C-alpha positions, 0 to 999 in steps of 0.5 A, spaced: 506 519 532 499 520 535 497 526 529 500 521 523 496 516 527 489 521 527 491 522 519 492 515 517 486 513 520 482 519 518 484 517 510 482 510 512 474 513 514 474 517 508 477 512 502 471 507 506 466 512 505 467 514 498 467 507 496 460 506 500 458 512 496 460 510 490 458 503 490 451 506 492 450 509 487 453 504 481 451 497 484 444 498 479 448 498 473 456 494 475 456 487 477 461 483 479 464 481 472 465 488 470 470 488 476 474 482 474 479 485 469 481 490 475 481 486 480 487 482 476 490 488 475 490 491 482 492 484 485 498 484 480 499 492 483 499 489 489 505 484 489 509 488 485 508 494 490 510 488 496 515 487 492 519 493 490 517 496 497 522 490 499 527 491 495 528 499 497 528 495 504 533 491 503 537 496 499 536 502 504 538 497 511 543 492 510 543 490 517 536 488 517 538 482 512 545 481 516 540 479 523 538 474 520 545 471 519 549 474 524 544 478 530 550 481 533 553 485 528 546 489 527 546 497 528 541 501 529 537 504 524 541 511 524 537 518 523 529 520 523 529 520 517 532 513 515 527 511 521 521 514 518 522 511 511 523 504 513 517 505 517 513 508 511 516 502 506 513 498 511 506 500 512 506 500 504 508 492 505 503 491 510 498 496 505 499 492 499 498 484 503 492 487 505 489 488 498 492 482 497 488 479 503 482 483 500 483 480 493 483 473 496 477 474 501 473 476 495 475 470 491 473 466 496 466 468 500 463 472 494 462 466 490 458 462 497 456 467 499 452 469 492 449 461 491 447 461 498 439 460 498 439 464 506 442 470 501 438 469 495 434 476 497 441 480 499 444 479 492 443 487 491 447 488 497 452 484 497 453 487 490 454 493 493 459 491 498 462 487 493 463 494 489 466 497 495 470 492 498 474 493 491 474 501 491 477 500 497 482 496 496 483 500 490 483 506 494 488 503 498 493 501 493 494 507 490 495 510 495 501 505 497 503 507 489 503 514 491 508 511 497 513 508 493 513 513 488 514 519 494 520 514 496 523 514 490 523 522 489 526 523 496 531 518 494 533 522 488 533 528 492 537 526 497 542 523 492 542 529 488 543 533 494 549 530 497 552 530 489 551 538 490 554 538 497 560 533 494 562 538 489 561 543 492 566 541 497 571 539 492 570 545 489 573 549 495 578 544 497 581 547 491 
């Protein structure tokens, strides 16, 4: 668990560093308006991933849904694979929620910051921050989408494996 946390934090630092580097290099020729279409797509993608991961959790773990209606009938999640899969899906949901909150923050804070007479001298730095945040949120959302793709692949692989085992078992029974 500690190893996984370390790699997750390392990935976040890497994405943040990459976002800052790209923002720093591109802030002279990119503006906030260049990212408006990207932010709209990012918002839609985050909402879709948020929904897909929630559907996966509801599909794979119906006892989680039952816990709301009858907490006494809830069983413990079985198997470390299932526990790991639901943990990954919950992290994907958190990532997409974080991206949606980041987009909300950008849409609320940056118009205020740009119009502030106190920060007028820092418009160039605000542009770097804006570009960096958009890139960072985009990289996080790409990672979440990758997580959904991996979960889908693992599901199909496991389904194929179980189907093959069932066919072999049926053949052996004759």
